[in-house]
C-alpha positions in Angstrom: -1.3 -8.9 -23.3 -2.9 -6.7 -20.8 -3.3 -3.0 -21.7 -0.7 -1.2 -19.6 -1.1 2.3 -21.2 -2.8 3.7 -18.1 0.2 3.1 -15.9 2.9 4.0 -18.4 5.5 6.6 -17.6 4.5 8.7 -20.6 1.0 9.2 -19.3 1.5 9.0 -15.6 2.0 12.8 -14.9 -1.1 13.7 -16.9 -3.2 11.1 -15.1 -1.7 12.0 -11.7 -2.7 15.6 -12.1 -6.1 14.7 -13.5 -7.2 12.0 -11.0 -5.3 12.5 -7.8 -4.1 16.0 -7.1 -7.1 17.1 -5.1 -7.0 14.2 -2.8 -3.2 14.1 -2.5 -2.4 17.7 -2.1 -5.4 19.5 -0.8 -7.6 16.8 0.6 -10.5 18.2 -1.4 -13.0 16.0 -3.1 -12.9 15.7 -6.8 -16.1 16.2 -8.7 -19.8 16.1 -8.1 -20.8 12.5 -8.8 -23.9 10.5 -8.2 -23.3 7.4 -6.2 -23.7 4.0 -7.9 -23.5 0.3 -7.3 -24.7 -1.0 -3.9 -23.0 1.8 -2.0 -25.0 4.1 0.2 -26.1 7.4 -1.2 -24.8 10.7 0.2 -25.8 11.5 3.8 -27.2 8.0 4.5 -27.7 7.6 8.3 -25.6 4.4 8.8 -22.6 3.1 6.9 -21.9 -0.6 7.6 -18.2 -1.4 7.6 -16.5 -4.8 7.0 -12.9 -5.6 7.9 -10.8 -8.1 5.9 -7.6 -8.9 7.7 -7.8 -8.7 11.6 -4.1 -8.2 12.5 -2.8 -5.0 14.0 -3.0 -2.9 10.9 -6.5 -4.1 10.1 -7.7 -3.5 13.6 -6.2 0.0 13.6 -7.9 0.7 10.3 -11.3 -0.4 11.8 -10.8 2.0 14.8 -9.9 4.8 12.4 -12.9 4.1 10.2 -15.4 4.1 13.1 -13.7 7.3 14.6 -14.1 9.0 11.2 -17.9 8.7 11.1 -20.1 8.5 14.1 -22.8 6.9 12.1 -20.6 4.0 10.9 -20.8 0.6 12.5 -18.6 -2.5 12.1 -20.9 -5.4 11.1 -18.5 -8.1 9.8 -14.9 -9.2 10.1 -12.9 -11.8 8.3 -9.4 -13.3 8.3 -7.9 -16.4 6.7 -7.0 -17.6 10.2 -9.8 -18.2 12.7 -7.8 -17.3 15.8 -6.9 -14.0 14.2 -10.5 -13.2 13.3 -11.7 -13.9 16.8 -8.9 -12.1 18.7 -9.1 -9.1 16.3 -12.9 -8.9 16.9 -12.4 -9.2 20.7 -9.9 -6.4 20.7 -12.2 -4.1 18.8 -15.2 -4.9 21.0 -13.1 -3.9 24.0 -11.9 -0.7 22.5 -12.9 2.2 24.7 -13.4 4.7 21.9 -15.4 2.7 19.4 -16.3 -0.7 21.0 -20.0 0.3 21.4 -20.3 0.5 17.5 -18.8 -2.9 16.9 -22.0 -4.8 16.0 -20.6 -8.0 14.7 -22.8 -11.0 15.4 -21.0 -14.4 15.9 -22.2 -15.6 12.4 -20.5 -12.5 10.9 -17.0 -13.3 12.2 -15.6 -15.2 9.2 -12.5 -17.3 8.7 -10.9 -19.2 5.9 -9.5 -18.4 2.5 -12.9 -17.2 1.4 -13.5 -15.0 4.4 -13.0 -11.9 2.3 -15.9 -12.8 0.1 -18.2 -13.6 3.0 -17.5 -10.1 4.5 -18.2 -8.5 1.1 -21.4 -10.4 0.7 -22.6 -9.7 4.3 -24.4 -6.4 3.5 -21.6 -4.0 4.2 -21.1 -0.6 2.5 -17.4 0.0 3.1 -14.7 -2.7 3.1 -11.3 -2.3 4.8 -8.7 -4.5 3.1 -5.7 -5.3 5.3 -4.8 -8.9 4.7 -1.2 -9.7 3.5 -0.7 -7.8 0.3 -0.3 -11.0 -1.9 -4.1 -11.3 -1.5 -4.8 -7.6 -2.2 -5.6 -7.8 -6.0 -8.1 -10.6 -5.5 -9.8 -8.9 -2.5 -10.0 -5.5 -4.2 -11.4 -7.0 -7.4 -14.2 -8.7 -5.4 -15.0 -5.6 -3.4 -15.1 -3.2 -6.4 -17.2 -5.7 -8.4 -19.7 -5.7 -5.5 -20.0 -1.9 -5.6 -18.3 -1.3 -2.2 -16.4 1.7 -1.1 -12.8 0.5 -0.2 -9.9 1.4 2.0 -7.0 -0.5 0.5 -3.8 -0.9 2.6 -0.4 -0.6 1.0 1.1 -2.1 -1.1 -1.5 -3.1 -3.6 0.2 -6.2 -5.0 3.4 -8.3 -4.8 3.8 -8.9 -8.5 3.1 -7.1 -11.8 0.2 -9.3 -12.9 -1.4 -8.4 -9.5 -0.7 -4.7 -10.1 -2.4 -5.0 -13.5 -5.5 -6.5 -11.8 -5.5 -3.7 -9.3 -5.4 -1.1 -12.2 -8.5 -2.8 -13.7 -10.2 -2.5 -10.3 -9.2 1.1 -10.1 -10.9 1.8 -13.5 -14.0 -0.2 -12.4 -14.3 1.8 -9.1 -14.1 5.0 -11.1 -16.8 3.8 -13.4 -19.0 2.7 -10.5 -18.3 6.0 -8.7 -17.2 4.3 -5.5 -14.5 5.5 -3.2 -11.0 3.9 -3.2 -8.5 5.3 -0.7 -5.0 3.9 -0.4 -3.0 3.1 2.7 -0.1 5.3 1.6 -0.8 7.4 4.7 1.9 10.0 4.2 -0.2 11.4 1.4 -2.8 12.4 4.0 -0.3 14.1 6.4 -0.7 17.8 6.4 2.9 18.8 6.9 4.0 16.6 4.0 1.2 17.8 1.8 2.4 21.4 2.3 6.0 20.4 1.7 5.3 18.7 -1.6 3.0 21.5 -2.7 5.9 23.9 -2.3 8.3 21.5 -4.1 5.9 21.3 -7.0 5.5 25.0 -7.0 9.2 25.4 -7.6 10.5 26.2 -4.1 13.8 24.3 -4.8 13.8 24.7 -8.5 13.9 21.7 -10.9 14.5 18.4 -9.0 18.0 17.0 -9.7 18.0 14.0 -7.3 16.0 12.4 -4.5 17.5 10.2 -1.8 15.1 8.2 0.5 16.0 5.9 3.3 14.2 3.1 5.1 16.9 1.8 7.4 15.4 -0.1 10.4 15.3 -3.4 12.2 13.6 -6.7 11.1 9.8 -6.9 11.3 8.7 -10.5 11.7 11.7 -12.9 11.9 11.0 -16.3 10.3 10.9 -19.2 12.8 12.9 -22.4 12.0 11.0 -25.2 10.4 11.3 -27.2 13.6 8.8 -24.9 15.2 6.1 -25.7 12.6 3.3 -27.5 14.4 2.7 -31.1 13.3 0.0 -31.3 10.6 0.1 -27.6 9.7 -0.3 -27.2 6.0 2.2 -25.3 3.7 -0.5 -22.6 3.1 -1.2 -22.0 6.8 2.5 -22.0 7.8 3.3 -19.4 5.1 0.3 -17.2 5.9 1.2 -17.3 9.6 4.7 -16.1 8.7 3.6 -14.1 5.7 6.2 -11.3 5.9 9.0 -13.7 5.1 7.6 -15.0 1.8 7.9 -12.8 -1.3 4.5 -13.9 -2.7 2.7 -12.7 0.4 4.7 -9.6 1.4 6.6 -8.6 -1.8 9.8 -8.4 0.3 10.6 -5.6 2.8 11.2 -3.1 0.0 7.6 -3.6 -1.3 5.8 -4.1 2.0 7.6 -1.5 4.2 9.8 0.8 2.2 7.0 1.3 -0.3 6.1 4.4 1.8 9.5 6.0 1.0 9.2 5.0 -2.7 5.7 6.5 -2.8 7.2 9.8 -1.5 9.8 9.6 -4.3 6.9 9.3 -6.8 5.2 12.2 -5.0 8.3 14.4 -5.2 8.5 13.6 -9.0 4.9 14.7 -9.3 3.8 11.3 -10.7 6.4 11.0 -13.4 7.6 7.4 -13.5 11.2 6.3 -14.0 12.5 5.1 -17.3 15.0 2.6 -15.8 15.5 0.8 -12.6 18.6 -0.9 -11.1 18.6 -2.6 -7.7 21.2 -4.3 -5.6 20.5 -6.4 -2.5 20.8 -9.7 -0.7 20.4 -11.5 2.6 22.9 -11.1 5.4 21.0 -12.6 8.4 19.5 -16.1 8.6 16.0 -16.4 7.2 15.5 -20.1 7.6 13.1 -21.2 4.8 11.9 -17.6 4.1 12.9 -16.1 0.8 13.1 -12.3 1.2 16.2 -10.1 1.2 17.1 -8.0 4.3 18.6 -5.1 2.3 18.0 -3.6 -1.1 19.2 -0.3 -2.7 17.4 0.9 -5.8 18.5 3.5 -8.4 15.7 5.1 -10.4 16.6 7.0 -13.6 14.3 9.6 -14.9 14.2 11.8 -18.1 16.7 14.6 -18.3 19.3 12.8 -16.1 17.3 13.0 -12.8 18.1 10.2 -10.4 16.3 8.9 -7.3 18.0 6.6 -4.7 16.2 4.3 -2.3 18.2 2.7 0.6 16.3 -0.1 2.4 17.8 -2.3 5.1 16.1 -4.3 7.9 18.9 -5.7 10.1 19.2 -5.4 13.8 21.9 -3.2 15.6 22.5 -1.0 12.6 22.3 2.7 11.9 18.6 3.7 11.5 17.1 6.4 9.3 13.7 7.0 7.7 14.1 10.3 5.8 13.6 12.0 2.5 16.2 14.3 0.9 15.2 16.3 -2.3 18.0 18.2 -4.1 16.9 20.9 -6.6 18.6 23.5 -8.8 17.8 26.3 -6.2 17.7 24.5 -2.9 17.0 21.4 -0.9 14.0 19.9 0.8 14.4 17.6 3.8 12.1 15.5 5.8 14.2 14.0 8.6 12.3 11.2 10.2 9.2 12.5 11.9 10.5 16.0 12.1 8.9 19.0 10.5 9.7 19.2 6.8 11.9 22.1 5.8 13.3 23.8 2.7 16.7 25.6 2.4 17.6 28.1 -0.2 16.1 31.3 -1.5 12.6 30.1 -0.5 13.6 28.8 3.0 10.7 27.4 5.0 9.9 25.0 7.8 6.5 23.6 8.6 4.9 25.2 11.6 1.2 24.3 11.1 -1.0 22.0 12.9 -0.3 18.3 13.0 -2.7 15.4 12.3 -2.9 11.7 12.7 -2.4 10.6 9.1 -4.0 7.2 9.7 -7.1 8.9 11.0 -7.0 11.6 8.3 -7.2 9.1 5.4 -10.4 7.6 6.9 -11.8 11.1 7.7 -11.5 12.0 4.0 -12.7 8.6 2.8 -16.0 8.8 4.8 -16.5 12.5 4.1 -16.2 11.8 0.3 -18.8 9.0 0.7 -21.2 11.3 2.6 -20.8 14.1 0.0 -21.4 11.8 -2.9 -17.9 12.8 -4.3 -15.8 9.7 -3.9 -12.0 9.8 -3.7 -10.1 7.5 -6.0 -6.4 7.2 -5.2 -6.0 4.4 -7.7 -3.6 5.5 -10.4 -0.8 6.7 -8.1 -1.2 3.9 -5.6 -0.6 1.4 -8.5 2.4 3.4 -9.8 4.1 3.5 -6.4 3.6 -0.2 -5.9 5.0 -0.9 -9.4 8.1 1.2 -8.6 8.7 -0.9 -5.5 8.1 -4.2 -7.3 10.5 -3.1 -10.0 13.2 -2.4 -7.5 12.8 -5.8 -6.0 12.8 -7.6 -9.3 16.0 -5.7 -10.4 17.7 -6.6 -7.1 16.7 -10.2 -7.3 17.8 -10.7 -10.9 20.7 -8.3 -11.2 19.2 -6.8 -14.3 18.6 -3.3 -15.4 14.8 -3.1 -16.0 13.1 -0.5 -18.1 9.7 0.8 -17.1 8.1 -0.8 -20.2 9.8 -4.2 -19.4 8.4 -4.0 -15.9 4.9 -3.3 -17.1 5.0 -6.3 -19.3 6.4 -8.7 -16.7 4.6 -12.1 -16.6 6.3 -13.3 -13.3 3.3 -14.4 -11.2 4.2 -15.0 -7.6 0.8 -15.6 -6.1 -0.9 -18.9 -6.8 -3.9 -18.5 -9.1 -6.0 -20.9 -6.9 -5.4 -22.1 -3.4 -6.8 -24.4 -0.7 -5.6 -25.1 2.8 -4.2 -28.6 2.1 -2.4 -28.0 -1.2 1.4 -28.3 -1.5 3.0 -24.9 -1.8 6.7 -25.1 -2.6 8.8 -22.1 -1.5 10.7 -20.4 -4.2 14.5 -20.5 -3.6 16.1 -17.3 -2.3 16.8 -15.1 -5.4 20.4 -15.1 -6.7 21.4 -12.0 -8.7 22.9 -13.0 -12.0 21.1 -16.4 -11.9 17.5 -15.6 -11.1 15.8 -14.8 -14.4 13.6 -11.7 -15.1 10.3 -12.8 -16.5 
């Protein structure tokens, strides 16, 4: 059995404060470390960036990375799908802000299931990981093993075995003294940093309950099987429609609402739940896809504290993406994109400057590399991913799941090996009460 002690609820608060608080709350860099591995030393003139996953989020991350450091250049891109790699590169080359620093030669535009390794091996210093999250553990392991600094999009895995692999990579990055920044972008937004700092300082007293919402429309509807081109393999078909398959996306709760779950974990200051109960199902047609379109999760914490996560992705319904924190002495509210506020004896509303959180996370990543003081978001990014996976697993099975049961799950969704032409059967849609917990 893998050692899961480093992500257990008992130690999570201590680790959170030890390893993450500077990057999460203040944006400061933690420690004065000598750079290791193949990464560039502090103040090196040029940082070479490689992009893995050339969709919209990956291309956005590449622009943010190049905008964060004027001496950074993009030298390699890779995607499992050749047309995505080429179109993503073309869009970056045509970008008015950073296109002049896209220095990708034709032989460094990689495609195929091994494109990630080709990018890593191409001589880059920083790797941006933005492929579908089912691939994240494998890609992160390879990047860290090669001594690269990493920006790792959320979520970090789609199953618990993948999360355990990511935790091992987190430890390896810390040992190698390479930077690892998570795509949980709200942690890098100034208003929310100030809000949660005040919450942790007792502005609303002890937390009694947290309610988070992610109620929105569908993201990538699954086309019917009749639209599958003749001769297209199972693997390619599923990757092209990755959001609709649990092994690739983790479900909407894990891939999208993980931001809201991460803010629950942030509000609880890194303390993990002791039990998880989820309810959900599928109301709208998903053809051969196998994800739910709504899940509610109930997290139980020590001392009777509860957190509630409402996720729904159905068209023409009420929408809300907010966070409500209820304390013994007041309440804290983040209503959508509005300024966070606190009511009660320590009433407050954020009135400071605003920042682009996507840009901010890259600004801090590259600043930490230049200073030789690498950020490592690893522990809490794994914990938040596990909370999301646990909610999905409870909803799929209808079981109450303890944190320890979750950490020991052996349910592997992602194939251990893969090639373009292999048969890849689709798991049936989960049925609560019948789908087993493993």
